[in-house]
PDB file of the backbone (N, CA, C, O) and the ligand in Angstrom, with CONECT records:
HET     ZN  A 101       1
ATOM      1  N   MET A   1     117.674  60.806 134.607  1.00  0.00           N
ATOM      2  CA  MET A   1     116.590  61.549 135.274  1.00  0.00           C
ATOM      3  C   MET A   1     117.100  62.889 135.761  1.00  0.00           C
ATOM      4  O   MET A   1     116.386  63.891 135.729  1.00  0.00           O
ATOM      5  N   GLU A   2     118.359  62.895 136.217  1.00  0.00           N
ATOM      6  CA  GLU A   2     118.931  64.154 136.701  1.00  0.00           C
ATOM      7  C   GLU A   2     118.973  65.190 135.602  1.00  0.00           C
ATOM      8  O   GLU A   2     118.697  66.370 135.821  1.00  0.00           O
ATOM      9  N   GLN A   3     119.320  64.730 134.427  1.00  0.00           N
ATOM     10  CA  GLN A   3     119.417  65.662 133.313  1.00  0.00           C
ATOM     11  C   GLN A   3     118.029  66.215 132.950  1.00  0.00           C
ATOM     12  O   GLN A   3     117.867  67.393 132.630  1.00  0.00           O
ATOM     13  N   TYR A   4     117.062  65.335 133.013  1.00  0.00           N
ATOM     14  CA  TYR A   4     115.686  65.737 132.747  1.00  0.00           C
ATOM     15  C   TYR A   4     115.277  66.874 133.677  1.00  0.00           C
ATOM     16  O   TYR A   4     114.687  67.864 133.244  1.00  0.00           O
ATOM     17  N   GLU A   5     115.602  66.716 134.976  1.00  0.00           N
ATOM     18  CA  GLU A   5     115.283  67.766 135.949  1.00  0.00           C
ATOM     19  C   GLU A   5     116.020  69.060 135.604  1.00  0.00           C
ATOM     20  O   GLU A   5     115.463  70.156 135.679  1.00  0.00           O
ATOM     21  N   ARG A   6     117.274  68.900 135.229  1.00  0.00           N
ATOM     22  CA  ARG A   6     118.117  70.066 135.018  1.00  0.00           C
ATOM     23  C   ARG A   6     117.621  70.929 133.857  1.00  0.00           C
ATOM     24  O   ARG A   6     117.560  72.154 133.962  1.00  0.00           O
ATOM     25  N   ILE A   7     117.268  70.273 132.750  1.00  0.00           N
ATOM     26  CA  ILE A   7     116.845  71.089 131.616  1.00  0.00           C
ATOM     27  C   ILE A   7     115.403  71.523 131.761  1.00  0.00           C
ATOM     28  O   ILE A   7     114.942  72.382 131.010  1.00  0.00           O
ATOM     29  N   GLY A   8     114.673  70.947 132.718  1.00  0.00           N
ATOM     30  CA  GLY A   8     113.348  71.457 133.048  1.00  0.00           C
ATOM     31  C   GLY A   8     112.305  71.307 131.957  1.00  0.00           C
ATOM     32  O   GLY A   8     111.437  72.168 131.813  1.00  0.00           O
ATOM     33  N   VAL A   9     112.371  70.236 131.190  1.00  0.00           N
ATOM     34  CA  VAL A   9     111.358  70.017 130.174  1.00  0.00           C
ATOM     35  C   VAL A   9     110.259  69.138 130.747  1.00  0.00           C
ATOM     36  O   VAL A   9     110.525  68.065 131.288  1.00  0.00           O
ATOM     37  N   ARG A  10     109.039  69.598 130.624  1.00  0.00           N
ATOM     38  CA  ARG A  10     107.926  68.849 131.207  1.00  0.00           C
ATOM     39  C   ARG A  10     106.827  68.660 130.175  1.00  0.00           C
ATOM     40  O   ARG A  10     106.593  69.514 129.319  1.00  0.00           O
ATOM     41  N   ASN A  11     106.170  67.536 130.277  1.00  0.00           N
ATOM     42  CA  ASN A  11     104.968  67.341 129.472  1.00  0.00           C
ATOM     43  C   ASN A  11     103.790  67.832 130.319  1.00  0.00           C
ATOM     44  O   ASN A  11     103.363  67.163 131.260  1.00  0.00           O
ATOM     45  N   ILE A  12     103.280  69.005 129.969  1.00  0.00           N
ATOM     46  CA  ILE A  12     102.248  69.575 130.834  1.00  0.00           C
ATOM     47  C   ILE A  12     100.917  68.843 130.702  1.00  0.00           C
ATOM     48  O   ILE A  12     100.012  69.050 131.510  1.00  0.00           O
ATOM     49  N   MET A  13     100.793  67.985 129.685  1.00  0.00           N
ATOM     50  CA  MET A  13      99.594  67.164 129.590  1.00  0.00           C
ATOM     51  C   MET A  13      99.452  66.281 130.841  1.00  0.00           C
ATOM     52  O   MET A  13      98.343  65.971 131.277  1.00  0.00           O
ATOM     53  N   GLU A  14     100.600  65.885 131.405  1.00  0.00           N
ATOM     54  CA  GLU A  14     100.553  65.074 132.615  1.00  0.00           C
ATOM     55  C   GLU A  14      99.861  65.820 133.744  1.00  0.00           C
ATOM     56  O   GLU A  14      98.976  65.276 134.404  1.00  0.00           O
ATOM     57  N   GLU A  15     100.258  67.050 133.964  1.00  0.00           N
ATOM     58  CA  GLU A  15      99.656  67.846 135.042  1.00  0.00           C
ATOM     59  C   GLU A  15      98.152  67.979 134.807  1.00  0.00           C
ATOM     60  O   GLU A  15      97.343  67.853 135.725  1.00  0.00           O
ATOM     61  N   ILE A  16      97.811  68.235 133.553  1.00  0.00           N
ATOM     62  CA  ILE A  16      96.413  68.487 133.217  1.00  0.00           C
ATOM     63  C   ILE A  16      95.570  67.231 133.444  1.00  0.00           C
ATOM     64  O   ILE A  16      94.479  67.291 134.011  1.00  0.00           O
ATOM     65  N   VAL A  17      96.100  66.096 132.991  1.00  0.00           N
ATOM     66  CA  VAL A  17      95.357  64.846 133.138  1.00  0.00           C
ATOM     67  C   VAL A  17      95.196  64.479 134.618  1.00  0.00           C
ATOM     68  O   VAL A  17      94.111  64.081 135.042  1.00  0.00           O
ATOM     69  N   TYR A  18      96.273  64.613 135.404  1.00  0.00           N
ATOM     70  CA  TYR A  18      96.179  64.285 136.831  1.00  0.00           C
ATOM     71  C   TYR A  18      95.174  65.187 137.529  1.00  0.00           C
ATOM     72  O   TYR A  18      94.375  64.733 138.348  1.00  0.00           O
ATOM     73  N   GLU A  19      95.225  66.459 137.197  1.00  0.00           N
ATOM     74  CA  GLU A  19      94.328  67.409 137.854  1.00  0.00           C
ATOM     75  C   GLU A  19      92.866  67.104 137.525  1.00  0.00           C
ATOM     76  O   GLU A  19      92.003  67.107 138.402  1.00  0.00           O
ATOM     77  N   LYS A  20      92.609  66.842 136.243  1.00  0.00           N
ATOM     78  CA  LYS A  20      91.246  66.523 135.809  1.00  0.00           C
ATOM     79  C   LYS A  20      90.769  65.233 136.444  1.00  0.00           C
ATOM     80  O   LYS A  20      89.634  65.146 136.912  1.00  0.00           O
ATOM     81  N   MET A  21      91.637  64.230 136.462  1.00  0.00           N
ATOM     82  CA  MET A  21      91.257  62.946 137.024  1.00  0.00           C
ATOM     83  C   MET A  21      90.847  63.092 138.483  1.00  0.00           C
ATOM     84  O   MET A  21      89.854  62.516 138.928  1.00  0.00           O
ATOM     85  N   ASP A  22      91.633  63.877 139.219  1.00  0.00           N
ATOM     86  CA  ASP A  22      91.326  64.132 140.619  1.00  0.00           C
ATOM     87  C   ASP A  22      89.908  64.664 140.774  1.00  0.00           C
ATOM     88  O   ASP A  22      89.175  64.268 141.680  1.00  0.00           O
ATOM     89  N   LYS A  23      89.543  65.553 139.887  1.00  0.00           N
ATOM     90  CA  LYS A  23      88.251  66.218 140.016  1.00  0.00           C
ATOM     91  C   LYS A  23      87.087  65.322 139.636  1.00  0.00           C
ATOM     92  O   LYS A  23      86.013  65.420 140.229  1.00  0.00           O
ATOM     93  N   ILE A  24      87.285  64.448 138.653  1.00  0.00           N
ATOM     94  CA  ILE A  24      86.129  63.699 138.159  1.00  0.00           C
ATOM     95  C   ILE A  24      86.156  62.230 138.553  1.00  0.00           C
ATOM     96  O   ILE A  24      85.241  61.480 138.212  1.00  0.00           O
ATOM     97  N   VAL A  25      87.202  61.809 139.273  1.00  0.00           N
ATOM     98  CA  VAL A  25      87.354  60.372 139.541  1.00  0.00           C
ATOM     99  C   VAL A  25      86.143  59.780 140.273  1.00  0.00           C
ATOM    100  O   VAL A  25      85.775  58.629 140.037  1.00  0.00           O
ATOM    101  N   ASN A  26      85.535  60.559 141.148  1.00  0.00           N
ATOM    102  CA  ASN A  26      84.410  60.038 141.910  1.00  0.00           C
ATOM    103  C   ASN A  26      83.141  59.854 141.090  1.00  0.00           C
ATOM    104  O   ASN A  26      82.222  59.149 141.507  1.00  0.00           O
ATOM    105  N   SER A  27      83.094  60.488 139.924  1.00  0.00           N
ATOM    106  CA  SER A  27      81.910  60.332 139.092  1.00  0.00           C
ATOM    107  C   SER A  27      82.137  59.300 138.002  1.00  0.00           C
ATOM    108  O   SER A  27      81.274  59.109 137.145  1.00  0.00           O
ATOM    109  N   LEU A  28      83.291  58.627 138.020  1.00  0.00           N
ATOM    110  CA  LEU A  28      83.633  57.705 136.936  1.00  0.00           C
ATOM    111  C   LEU A  28      83.073  56.302 137.128  1.00  0.00           C
ATOM    112  O   LEU A  28      83.063  55.509 136.186  1.00  0.00           O
ATOM    113  N   GLU A  29      82.609  55.985 138.331  1.00  0.00           N
ATOM    114  CA  GLU A  29      82.157  54.628 138.643  1.00  0.00           C
ATOM    115  C   GLU A  29      83.215  53.614 138.256  1.00  0.00           C
ATOM    116  O   GLU A  29      82.925  52.576 137.662  1.00  0.00           O
ATOM    117  N   CYS A  30      84.438  53.937 138.605  1.00  0.00           N
ATOM    118  CA  CYS A  30      85.573  53.086 138.298  1.00  0.00           C
ATOM    119  C   CYS A  30      86.360  52.887 139.571  1.00  0.00           C
ATOM    120  O   CYS A  30      86.270  53.689 140.501  1.00  0.00           O
ATOM    121  N   CYS A  31      87.137  51.810 139.613  1.00  0.00           N
ATOM    122  CA  CYS A  31      87.967  51.548 140.776  1.00  0.00           C
ATOM    123  C   CYS A  31      88.914  52.731 141.010  1.00  0.00           C
ATOM    124  O   CYS A  31      89.474  53.287 140.065  1.00  0.00           O
ATOM    125  N   THR A  32      89.080  53.100 142.271  1.00  0.00           N
ATOM    126  CA  THR A  32      89.950  54.248 142.563  1.00  0.00           C
ATOM    127  C   THR A  32      91.280  53.810 143.186  1.00  0.00           C
ATOM    128  O   THR A  32      91.991  54.627 143.771  1.00  0.00           O
ATOM    129  N   CYS A  33      91.612  52.526 143.062  1.00  0.00           N
ATOM    130  CA  CYS A  33      92.903  52.088 143.606  1.00  0.00           C
ATOM    131  C   CYS A  33      94.035  52.673 142.754  1.00  0.00           C
ATOM    132  O   CYS A  33      93.830  53.116 141.624  1.00  0.00           O
ATOM    133  N   GLU A  34      95.215  52.656 143.334  1.00  0.00           N
ATOM    134  CA  GLU A  34      96.347  53.304 142.689  1.00  0.00           C
ATOM    135  C   GLU A  34      96.643  52.731 141.311  1.00  0.00           C
ATOM    136  O   GLU A  34      96.939  53.469 140.372  1.00  0.00           O
ATOM    137  N   LYS A  35      96.561  51.405 141.197  1.00  0.00           N
ATOM    138  CA  LYS A  35      96.884  50.764 139.916  1.00  0.00           C
ATOM    139  C   LYS A  35      95.921  51.178 138.816  1.00  0.00           C
ATOM    140  O   LYS A  35      96.329  51.511 137.703  1.00  0.00           O
ATOM    141  N   CYS A  36      94.642  51.150 139.146  1.00  0.00           N
ATOM    142  CA  CYS A  36      93.648  51.501 138.142  1.00  0.00           C
ATOM    143  C   CYS A  36      93.782  52.975 137.752  1.00  0.00           C
ATOM    144  O   CYS A  36      93.679  53.324 136.576  1.00  0.00           O
ATOM    145  N   GLN A  37      94.013  53.837 138.750  1.00  0.00           N
ATOM    146  CA  GLN A  37      94.174  55.251 138.461  1.00  0.00           C
ATOM    147  C   GLN A  37      95.385  55.499 137.570  1.00  0.00           C
ATOM    148  O   GLN A  37      95.339  56.313 136.648  1.00  0.00           O
ATOM    149  N   ALA A  38      96.482  54.774 137.866  1.00  0.00           N
ATOM    150  CA  ALA A  38      97.689  54.924 137.044  1.00  0.00           C
ATOM    151  C   ALA A  38      97.435  54.412 135.630  1.00  0.00           C
ATOM    152  O   ALA A  38      97.921  54.994 134.661  1.00  0.00           O
ATOM    153  N   ASP A  39      96.671  53.320 135.509  1.00  0.00           N
ATOM    154  CA  ASP A  39      96.351  52.779 134.190  1.00  0.00           C
ATOM    155  C   ASP A  39      95.521  53.764 133.381  1.00  0.00           C
ATOM    156  O   ASP A  39      95.738  53.936 132.182  1.00  0.00           O
ATOM    157  N   ILE A  40      94.572  54.406 134.043  1.00  0.00           N
ATOM    158  CA  ILE A  40      93.734  55.399 133.357  1.00  0.00           C
ATOM    159  C   ILE A  40      94.595  56.561 132.870  1.00  0.00           C
ATOM    160  O   ILE A  40      94.481  56.996 131.724  1.00  0.00           O
ATOM    161  N   ALA A  41      95.453  57.052 133.750  1.00  0.00           N
ATOM    162  CA  ALA A  41      96.330  58.178 133.383  1.00  0.00           C
ATOM    163  C   ALA A  41      97.228  57.794 132.216  1.00  0.00           C
ATOM    164  O   ALA A  41      97.405  58.580 131.285  1.00  0.00           O
ATOM    165  N   ALA A  42      97.797  56.590 132.258  1.00  0.00           N
ATOM    166  CA  ALA A  42      98.684  56.146 131.189  1.00  0.00           C
ATOM    167  C   ALA A  42      97.926  56.037 129.869  1.00  0.00           C
ATOM    168  O   ALA A  42      98.426  56.427 128.814  1.00  0.00           O
ATOM    169  N   TYR A  43      96.716  55.502 129.949  1.00  0.00           N
ATOM    170  CA  TYR A  43      95.915  55.363 128.736  1.00  0.00           C
ATOM    171  C   TYR A  43      95.630  56.714 128.109  1.00  0.00           C
ATOM    172  O   TYR A  43      95.799  56.904 126.905  1.00  0.00           O
ATOM    173  N   VAL A  44      95.194  57.652 128.943  1.00  0.00           N
ATOM    174  CA  VAL A  44      94.858  58.983 128.422  1.00  0.00           C
ATOM    175  C   VAL A  44      96.105  59.631 127.821  1.00  0.00           C
ATOM    176  O   VAL A  44      96.055  60.200 126.730  1.00  0.00           O
ATOM    177  N   LEU A  45      97.225  59.538 128.545  1.00  0.00           N
ATOM    178  CA  LEU A  45      98.449  60.198 128.075  1.00  0.00           C
ATOM    179  C   LEU A  45      98.985  59.569 126.789  1.00  0.00           C
ATOM    180  O   LEU A  45      99.691  60.221 126.020  1.00  0.00           O
ATOM    181  N   ASN A  46      98.650  58.308 126.561  1.00  0.00           N
ATOM    182  CA  ASN A  46      99.049  57.682 125.297  1.00  0.00           C
ATOM    183  C   ASN A  46      98.143  58.075 124.144  1.00  0.00           C
ATOM    184  O   ASN A  46      98.454  57.820 122.981  1.00  0.00           O
ATOM    185  N   HIS A  47      97.026  58.695 124.474  1.00  0.00           N
ATOM    186  CA  HIS A  47      96.059  59.032 123.426  1.00  0.00           C
ATOM    187  C   HIS A  47      95.858  60.526 123.246  1.00  0.00           C
ATOM    188  O   HIS A  47      94.964  60.950 122.512  1.00  0.00           O
ATOM    189  N   VAL A  48      96.669  61.314 123.899  1.00  0.00           N
ATOM    190  CA  VAL A  48      96.646  62.757 123.612  1.00  0.00           C
ATOM    191  C   VAL A  48      98.057  63.161 123.179  1.00  0.00           C
ATOM    192  O   VAL A  48      99.047  62.545 123.573  1.00  0.00           O
ATOM    193  N   ALA A  49      98.119  64.188 122.377  1.00  0.00           N
ATOM    194  CA  ALA A  49      99.423  64.668 121.960  1.00  0.00           C
ATOM    195  C   ALA A  49     100.129  65.284 123.160  1.00  0.00           C
ATOM    196  O   ALA A  49      99.533  66.083 123.883  1.00  0.00           O
ATOM    197  N   PRO A  50     101.391  64.925 123.383  1.00  0.00           N
ATOM    198  CA  PRO A  50     102.113  65.541 124.502  1.00  0.00           C
ATOM    199  C   PRO A  50     102.387  67.006 124.234  1.00  0.00           C
ATOM    200  O   PRO A  50     102.493  67.425 123.082  1.00  0.00           O
ATOM    201  N   ARG A  51     102.499  67.777 125.287  1.00  0.00           N
ATOM    202  CA  ARG A  51     102.834  69.185 125.166  1.00  0.00           C
ATOM    203  C   ARG A  51     104.046  69.451 126.019  1.00  0.00           C
ATOM    204  O   ARG A  51     103.927  69.688 127.221  1.00  0.00           O
ATOM    205  N   TYR A  52     105.193  69.415 125.417  1.00  0.00           N
ATOM    206  CA  TYR A  52     106.408  69.648 126.190  1.00  0.00           C
ATOM    207  C   TYR A  52     106.694  71.133 126.278  1.00  0.00           C
ATOM    208  O   TYR A  52     106.659  71.856 125.283  1.00  0.00           O
ATOM    209  N   VAL A  53     106.976  71.565 127.488  1.00  0.00           N
ATOM    210  CA  VAL A  53     107.355  72.961 127.666  1.00  0.00           C
ATOM    211  C   VAL A  53     108.639  73.025 128.477  1.00  0.00           C
ATOM    212  O   VAL A  53     108.896  72.186 129.340  1.00  0.00           O
ATOM    213  N   ALA A  54     109.428  74.029 128.183  1.00  0.00           N
ATOM    214  CA  ALA A  54     110.628  74.302 128.968  1.00  0.00           C
ATOM    215  C   ALA A  54     110.372  75.614 129.691  1.00  0.00           C
ATOM    216  O   ALA A  54     110.576  76.692 129.135  1.00  0.00           O
ATOM    217  N   SER A  55     109.927  75.512 130.925  1.00  0.00           N
ATOM    218  CA  SER A  55     109.561  76.738 131.629  1.00  0.00           C
ATOM    219  C   SER A  55     109.903  76.678 133.093  1.00  0.00           C
ATOM    220  O   SER A  55     110.130  75.616 133.671  1.00  0.00           O
ATOM    221  N   GLU A  56     109.930  77.840 133.660  1.00  0.00           N
ATOM    222  CA  GLU A  56     110.047  77.970 135.105  1.00  0.00           C
ATOM    223  C   GLU A  56     108.714  77.584 135.717  1.00  0.00           C
ATOM    224  O   GLU A  56     107.693  77.525 135.032  1.00  0.00           O
ATOM    225  N   LYS A  57     108.738  77.320 137.023  1.00  0.00           N
ATOM    226  CA  LYS A  57     107.530  76.832 137.686  1.00  0.00           C
ATOM    227  C   LYS A  57     106.329  77.765 137.545  1.00  0.00           C
ATOM    228  O   LYS A  57     105.229  77.320 137.215  1.00  0.00           O
ATOM    229  N   GLY A  58     106.539  79.050 137.792  1.00  0.00           N
ATOM    230  CA  GLY A  58     105.432  80.003 137.722  1.00  0.00           C
ATOM    231  C   GLY A  58     104.795  80.032 136.342  1.00  0.00           C
ATOM    232  O   GLY A  58     103.574  80.080 136.190  1.00  0.00           O
ATOM    233  N   GLU A  59     105.660  80.002 135.355  1.00  0.00           N
ATOM    234  CA  GLU A  59     105.211  80.035 133.968  1.00  0.00           C
ATOM    235  C   GLU A  59     104.456  78.744 133.628  1.00  0.00           C
ATOM    236  O   GLU A  59     103.458  78.745 132.908  1.00  0.00           O
ATOM    237  N   LEU A  60     104.974  77.661 134.174  1.00  0.00           N
ATOM    238  CA  LEU A  60     104.369  76.357 133.945  1.00  0.00           C
ATOM    239  C   LEU A  60     102.901  76.373 134.384  1.00  0.00           C
ATOM    240  O   LEU A  60     102.022  75.864 133.689  1.00  0.00           O
ATOM    241  N   PHE A  61     102.667  76.960 135.531  1.00  0.00           N
ATOM    242  CA  PHE A  61     101.328  77.000 136.097  1.00  0.00           C
ATOM    243  C   PHE A  61     100.351  77.702 135.146  1.00  0.00           C
ATOM    244  O   PHE A  61      99.244  77.211 134.924  1.00  0.00           O
ATOM    245  N   SER A  62     100.752  78.835 134.592  1.00  0.00           N
ATOM    246  CA  SER A  62      99.831  79.540 133.696  1.00  0.00           C
ATOM    247  C   SER A  62      99.643  78.789 132.387  1.00  0.00           C
ATOM    248  O   SER A  62      98.568  78.832 131.789  1.00  0.00           O
ATOM    249  N   LYS A  63     100.690  78.102 131.943  1.00  0.00           N
ATOM    250  CA  LYS A  63     100.537  77.278 130.733  1.00  0.00           C
ATOM    251  C   LYS A  63      99.555  76.132 130.968  1.00  0.00           C
ATOM    252  O   LYS A  63      98.731  75.818 130.109  1.00  0.00           O
ATOM    253  N   VAL A  64      99.657  75.515 132.141  1.00  0.00           N
ATOM    254  CA  VAL A  64      98.754  74.424 132.472  1.00  0.00           C
ATOM    255  C   VAL A  64      97.311  74.926 132.463  1.00  0.00           C
ATOM    256  O   VAL A  64      96.424  74.272 131.914  1.00  0.00           O
ATOM    257  N   GLN A  65      97.085  76.072 133.065  1.00  0.00           N
ATOM    258  CA  GLN A  65      95.725  76.612 133.109  1.00  0.00           C
ATOM    259  C   GLN A  65      95.183  76.913 131.721  1.00  0.00           C
ATOM    260  O   GLN A  65      94.029  76.617 131.409  1.00  0.00           O
ATOM    261  N   GLU A  66      96.031  77.505 130.896  1.00  0.00           N
ATOM    262  CA  GLU A  66      95.630  77.828 129.535  1.00  0.00           C
ATOM    263  C   GLU A  66      95.282  76.566 128.748  1.00  0.00           C
ATOM    264  O   GLU A  66      94.247  76.495 128.086  1.00  0.00           O
ATOM    265  N   MET A  67      96.172  75.571 128.836  1.00  0.00           N
ATOM    266  CA  MET A  67      95.961  74.316 128.126  1.00  0.00           C
ATOM    267  C   MET A  67      94.725  73.578 128.642  1.00  0.00           C
ATOM    268  O   MET A  67      94.000  72.946 127.874  1.00  0.00           O
ATOM    269  N   THR A  68      94.497  73.669 129.954  1.00  0.00           N
ATOM    270  CA  THR A  68      93.332  73.003 130.526  1.00  0.00           C
ATOM    271  C   THR A  68      92.063  73.581 129.935  1.00  0.00           C
ATOM    272  O   THR A  68      91.153  72.842 129.559  1.00  0.00           O
ATOM    273  N   GLN A  69      92.000  74.892 129.852  1.00  0.00           N
ATOM    274  CA  GLN A  69      90.815  75.538 129.295  1.00  0.00           C
ATOM    275  C   GLN A  69      90.574  75.133 127.842  1.00  0.00           C
ATOM    276  O   GLN A  69      89.443  74.871 127.432  1.00  0.00           O
ATOM    277  N   ASN A  70      91.658  75.087 127.079  1.00  0.00           N
ATOM    278  CA  ASN A  70      91.515  74.795 125.660  1.00  0.00           C
ATOM    279  C   ASN A  70      91.231  73.330 125.347  1.00  0.00           C
ATOM    280  O   ASN A  70      90.703  73.011 124.282  1.00  0.00           O
ATOM    281  N   ASN A  71      91.576  72.449 126.263  1.00  0.00           N
ATOM    282  CA  ASN A  71      91.471  71.012 125.949  1.00  0.00           C
ATOM    283  C   ASN A  71      90.595  70.233 126.918  1.00  0.00           C
ATOM    284  O   ASN A  71      90.572  69.003 126.905  1.00  0.00           O
ATOM    285  N   GLU A  72      89.874  70.967 127.757  1.00  0.00           N
ATOM    286  CA  GLU A  72      89.138  70.324 128.830  1.00  0.00           C
ATOM    287  C   GLU A  72      88.187  69.234 128.344  1.00  0.00           C
ATOM    288  O   GLU A  72      88.209  68.114 128.855  1.00  0.00           O
ATOM    289  N   THR A  73      87.358  69.559 127.363  1.00  0.00           N
ATOM    290  CA  THR A  73      86.348  68.603 126.902  1.00  0.00           C
ATOM    291  C   THR A  73      86.995  67.338 126.364  1.00  0.00           C
ATOM    292  O   THR A  73      86.561  66.229 126.675  1.00  0.00           O
ATOM    293  N   GLU A  74      88.029  67.507 125.560  1.00  0.00           N
ATOM    294  CA  GLU A  74      88.697  66.360 124.968  1.00  0.00           C
ATOM    295  C   GLU A  74      89.298  65.465 126.050  1.00  0.00           C
ATOM    296  O   GLU A  74      89.185  64.240 126.002  1.00  0.00           O
ATOM    297  N   ILE A  75      89.941  66.108 127.028  1.00  0.00           N
ATOM    298  CA  ILE A  75      90.605  65.335 128.085  1.00  0.00           C
ATOM    299  C   ILE A  75      89.582  64.610 128.951  1.00  0.00           C
ATOM    300  O   ILE A  75      89.764  63.440 129.286  1.00  0.00           O
ATOM    301  N   VAL A  76      88.510  65.304 129.310  1.00  0.00           N
ATOM    302  CA  VAL A  76      87.473  64.656 130.127  1.00  0.00           C
ATOM    303  C   VAL A  76      86.911  63.451 129.384  1.00  0.00           C
ATOM    304  O   VAL A  76      86.728  62.384 129.971  1.00  0.00           O
ATOM    305  N   MET A  77      86.636  63.619 128.094  1.00  0.00           N
ATOM    306  CA  MET A  77      86.098  62.502 127.312  1.00  0.00           C
ATOM    307  C   MET A  77      87.063  61.318 127.277  1.00  0.00           C
ATOM    308  O   MET A  77      86.653  60.160 127.351  1.00  0.00           O
ATOM    309  N   LYS A  78      88.338  61.631 127.165  1.00  0.00           N
ATOM    310  CA  LYS A  78      89.350  60.566 127.108  1.00  0.00           C
ATOM    311  C   LYS A  78      89.458  59.852 128.458  1.00  0.00           C
ATOM    312  O   LYS A  78      89.637  58.635 128.512  1.00  0.00           O
ATOM    313  N   ILE A  79      89.349  60.621 129.547  1.00  0.00           N
ATOM    314  CA  ILE A  79      89.395  60.006 130.872  1.00  0.00           C
ATOM    315  C   ILE A  79      88.202  59.074 131.067  1.00  0.00           C
ATOM    316  O   ILE A  79      88.334  57.969 131.592  1.00  0.00           O
ATOM    317  N   VAL A  80      87.039  59.547 130.632  1.00  0.00           N
ATOM    318  CA  VAL A  80      85.830  58.729 130.787  1.00  0.00           C
ATOM    319  C   VAL A  80      85.965  57.424 129.995  1.00  0.00           C
ATOM    320  O   VAL A  80      85.629  56.356 130.508  1.00  0.00           O
ATOM    321  N   SER A  81      86.449  57.497 128.763  1.00  0.00           N
ATOM    322  CA  SER A  81      86.554  56.265 127.981  1.00  0.00           C
ATOM    323  C   SER A  81      87.680  55.379 128.502  1.00  0.00           C
ATOM    324  O   SER A  81      87.580  54.154 128.440  1.00  0.00           O
ATOM    325  N   ALA A  82      88.744  55.981 129.013  1.00  0.00           N
ATOM    326  CA  ALA A  82      89.813  55.184 129.622  1.00  0.00           C
ATOM    327  C   ALA A  82      89.283  54.437 130.846  1.00  0.00           C
ATOM    328  O   ALA A  82      89.601  53.266 131.053  1.00  0.00           O
ATOM    329  N   ALA A  83      88.483  55.116 131.647  1.00  0.00           N
ATOM    330  CA  ALA A  83      87.916  54.488 132.852  1.00  0.00           C
ATOM    331  C   ALA A  83      87.054  53.293 132.476  1.00  0.00           C
ATOM    332  O   ALA A  83      87.070  52.265 133.154  1.00  0.00           O
ATOM    333  N   GLU A  84      86.296  53.437 131.384  1.00  0.00           N
ATOM    334  CA  GLU A  84      85.457  52.327 130.897  1.00  0.00           C
ATOM    335  C   GLU A  84      86.318  51.112 130.560  1.00  0.00           C
ATOM    336  O   GLU A  84      85.999  49.979 130.923  1.00  0.00           O
ATOM    337  N   ILE A  85      87.411  51.380 129.861  1.00  0.00           N
ATOM    338  CA  ILE A  85      88.280  50.293 129.424  1.00  0.00           C
ATOM    339  C   ILE A  85      88.959  49.621 130.616  1.00  0.00           C
ATOM    340  O   ILE A  85      89.005  48.394 130.701  1.00  0.00           O
ATOM    341  N   ILE A  86      89.482  50.429 131.530  1.00  0.00           N
ATOM    342  CA  ILE A  86      90.176  49.882 132.696  1.00  0.00           C
ATOM    343  C   ILE A  86      89.191  49.091 133.572  1.00  0.00           C
ATOM    344  O   ILE A  86      89.530  48.044 134.124  1.00  0.00           O
ATOM    345  N   LYS A  87      87.997  49.607 133.679  1.00  0.00           N
ATOM    346  CA  LYS A  87      86.966  48.932 134.477  1.00  0.00           C
ATOM    347  C   LYS A  87      86.690  47.536 133.924  1.00  0.00           C
ATOM    348  O   LYS A  87      86.436  46.595 134.675  1.00  0.00           O
ATOM    349  N   GLY A  88      86.745  47.421 132.597  1.00  0.00           N
ATOM    350  CA  GLY A  88      86.482  46.151 131.938  1.00  0.00           C
ATOM    351  C   GLY A  88      87.601  45.144 132.124  1.00  0.00           C
ATOM    352  O   GLY A  88      87.348  43.940 132.097  1.00  0.00           O
ATOM    353  N   SER A  89      88.832  45.604 132.314  1.00  0.00           N
ATOM    354  CA  SER A  89      89.932  44.674 132.522  1.00  0.00           C
ATOM    355  C   SER A  89      90.916  45.246 133.531  1.00  0.00           C
ATOM    356  O   SER A  89      92.027  45.631 133.167  1.00  0.00           O
ATOM    357  N   PRO A  90      90.515  45.303 134.799  1.00  0.00           N
ATOM    358  CA  PRO A  90      91.383  45.849 135.838  1.00  0.00           C
ATOM    359  C   PRO A  90      92.577  44.944 136.092  1.00  0.00           C
ATOM    360  O   PRO A  90      92.459  43.721 136.020  1.00  0.00           O
ATOM    361  N   ARG A  91      93.720  45.538 136.387  1.00  0.00           N
ATOM    362  CA  ARG A  91      94.927  44.767 136.632  1.00  0.00           C
ATOM    363  C   ARG A  91      95.159  44.514 138.118  1.00  0.00           C
ATOM    364  O   ARG A  91      96.052  43.748 138.480  1.00  0.00           O
ATOM    365  N   HIS A  92      94.365  45.149 138.987  1.00  0.00           N
ATOM    366  CA  HIS A  92      94.572  44.975 140.419  1.00  0.00           C
ATOM    367  C   HIS A  92      94.148  43.559 140.838  1.00  0.00           C
ATOM    368  O   HIS A  92      93.422  42.866 140.124  1.00  0.00           O
ATOM    369  N   ALA A  93      94.621  43.163 142.006  1.00  0.00           N
ATOM    370  CA  ALA A  93      94.257  41.849 142.521  1.00  0.00           C
ATOM    371  C   ALA A  93      92.766  41.824 142.850  1.00  0.00           C
ATOM    372  O   ALA A  93      92.238  42.784 143.412  1.00  0.00           O
ATOM    373  N   ARG A  94      92.100  40.755 142.509  1.00  0.00           N
ATOM    374  CA  ARG A  94      90.671  40.655 142.784  1.00  0.00           C
ATOM    375  C   ARG A  94      90.425  40.082 144.170  1.00  0.00           C
ATOM    376  O   ARG A  94      89.274  39.925 144.577  1.00  0.00           O
TER     377      ARG A  94
HETATM  378 ZN    ZN A 101      91.684  48.979 141.002  1.00  0.00          ZN2+
END
């Protein structure tokens, strides 16, 4: 993990998915507990192509914004369908 931090390679899809989820989670009619949210994020991230970047923080931010604009619809659709699936088989305690 230390090496990962040192070389500064990040999958910016993670930032994008988390940010989008935050914004639309209340309209998903899905459980908002930590487990379900993590499951949704994992599902989406397994179904979009990763975008690894090696950048400084400032640069990272503009890349995230650019990627968000270009992929917003696809990501939102994937979050919505992930929420449907997780809702159907939640892993949290009932
Ligand atoms: Zn839950």
